[in-house]
N, C-alpha and C positions, 0 to 999 in steps of 0.2 A: 770518325776517321775518314780522310779523303784519300783516294788513290786515282790518279789521273794518267791516262795514256795520251801522249803527244807524238805526232809525227814531226820530229824536228827536221826542218829543212837544212840543206847544205848551207854552210856559211854562217850558222847561228851558234853562239856560245851557249854552253850549258850553265848559265848563271843569269841573274837578273840585272846586273849592272856591269859596265865596262868603263874603265878610266882611260882607255887608249884614245889617242888623238890621231885621226878622227875615230869616234866610237864605233865599235862593231855591233852587229845585230845581236840581241840577247833574247832571253825568254820573256822579258817584260812586254814585248809587243804582241803577245798572243792572248791576252785577257784571261790568264789563268787565275783560279781562285787564290785569295790571299792566304798566306801561311804554308803553301806547299813548296817543297824543294826537291831537286832531282835526287832520285835514289840511284846513284851511279852517274857515270859520265858517258858522253858520246862526243867524239872529237868534232871540232869546228868543221873539218872536211868530210864528216860522215853524216848520214841521214838516217831517218827512221825512228823506231820506237824508243822513246824516253819515258820512263815512269817517274812520276812526281807524287810525293805524299807529305802529309803533315804528321805522320807517325814515325818516330825515330826507331822503334823496335822493328817495324815493318821494313823501313829503309835498310836497316842492318841485315835483316833476313834476305833481302833482295840482293845486296851487294857483297856480303861476306863470302869469300871463297869456300869456307867450311860448309856452307849450306848448298854448295854445288848447283846453283841455279844456272842451267845452260843458257847461253846467249847465242841466238841463231842469226846469222848474217847471210845476205846475198852479196856476193863479191864478184865484181867484174875485174878480171885480171888480164894483163897483157901477156899474150902467148897462148899456146894450146897445151893444156896440162897433160903430162904423160902419166901413165899408171904409176911410175916410180915417184913422181912429184906428189901425187895424191896419197900414196902410201907413206911418204915422209910426213905429210900433214897429219895423217891418221896415227902415226907412231909417236908424234911429238917432235918438236923442232928445237934445236939448240940455238938460243938467242944470246946476246951479250950479257943478259942478266940471268942466265941459266936456262935449263930445258923447260919447255912447255909441257903441259899434260897432253895426252893424245886428244885429237879433235875428231869430230864427225865431219868428214869431208866428202863431197860428191859433186861431180860435174852435172850441171842442170841446163835445161833449155833457157834461152834468154827470157827473163820474167817480164810480165806486162807491168812496168812501173811508169810513174809520172816522169815527164822530161825533167832533167836536171838543169838548173840555171846557175852558172854557165854549163853548157853541155860538156861531156867528156870529149877530149880531143880525139878525133878519128884519124887513123892513119891506115890508108889502103894497104900498105905493104906489111903491116904488122897485125896478125890475127889477135882476136881477144876471145875470151870465154867467160862463162858464169859458173861460180861454185856456190854451193850451200855449205856453210861452215858453221859448226856449233862448237863453242869452247866453254870451259867451266872455270876459267880464270878471268881476270880483268886487268891485266897489265896495260900500261900506257901504250897505245897504238899497237896492241898485240897482234891483231889480225893482219894489219899491214906489214908488220915485221915478219910474221910467219910466212906469208905468201912471198915476200921478197927473199927470205932465206932459202926458199926452194926454187927461186928463179922465175917467179910469177908476180911482178909488181902489181899492186892494186891500183885500179883506175877509178872504181866507184865502190862504195861500201854502204850498204843499207841494212840496219838491224831490223829484223822482222819479228823477233820474239825474245822474251826474257822469261825463262821458266815456262809456266802455263799461260802467261799473258802474251797476246799477239797484237800486231799492228792493225790487222783487219783491213778495212777499206778506207782508213783515214787518209785524207789528202795532206800534202805538206802544209804545216801550220795549223791543222785541225787537231782538236783534242776531244776526249770524252771521259766522263767519270766512269770508272769501273765499279761494279756493284756486286752484291752477294756477300756471304759471310766472310770471305777472305779477299774480296775484291777480284775474284777470278773470272768474271764474265768478260768476253771480248777477245 
């Protein structure tokens, strides 16, 4: 059984092929072992930890909401979050496809991350802030929709952990094989 942690760069699709013209960047460019596939998704516009495996049961355990694997993100948002906005994220947010489960949400200091290419647009007149947000669901673009619903549009989204698996010090495009009895190292 293989379990791989990849730091997916911004602008890369979570698939190995793309039929678009012109083709977009895919996982094929990172020299991953044959036979592994993403256990879950990470949007084209998002960065960070993507787990890949060749074990279907493990992939199911990682992605199925019934297993409640928390997914932790560092989220740069436009605006200065108020206590009320953070409380709304913590209580769960009403989205067009129904309410979300409560999230763990906290204001954090700007993290030491790699530069994004292209950089996030900077506007001197509009403040931004960083949140650490952990969710236990995996709806399409959920974190972006949750922050927007409370009036804090997402500028940058970096997944740093899925369950007990973390990104660690991987640079964008780098990957490592996770080891141990359940692949939990790292």
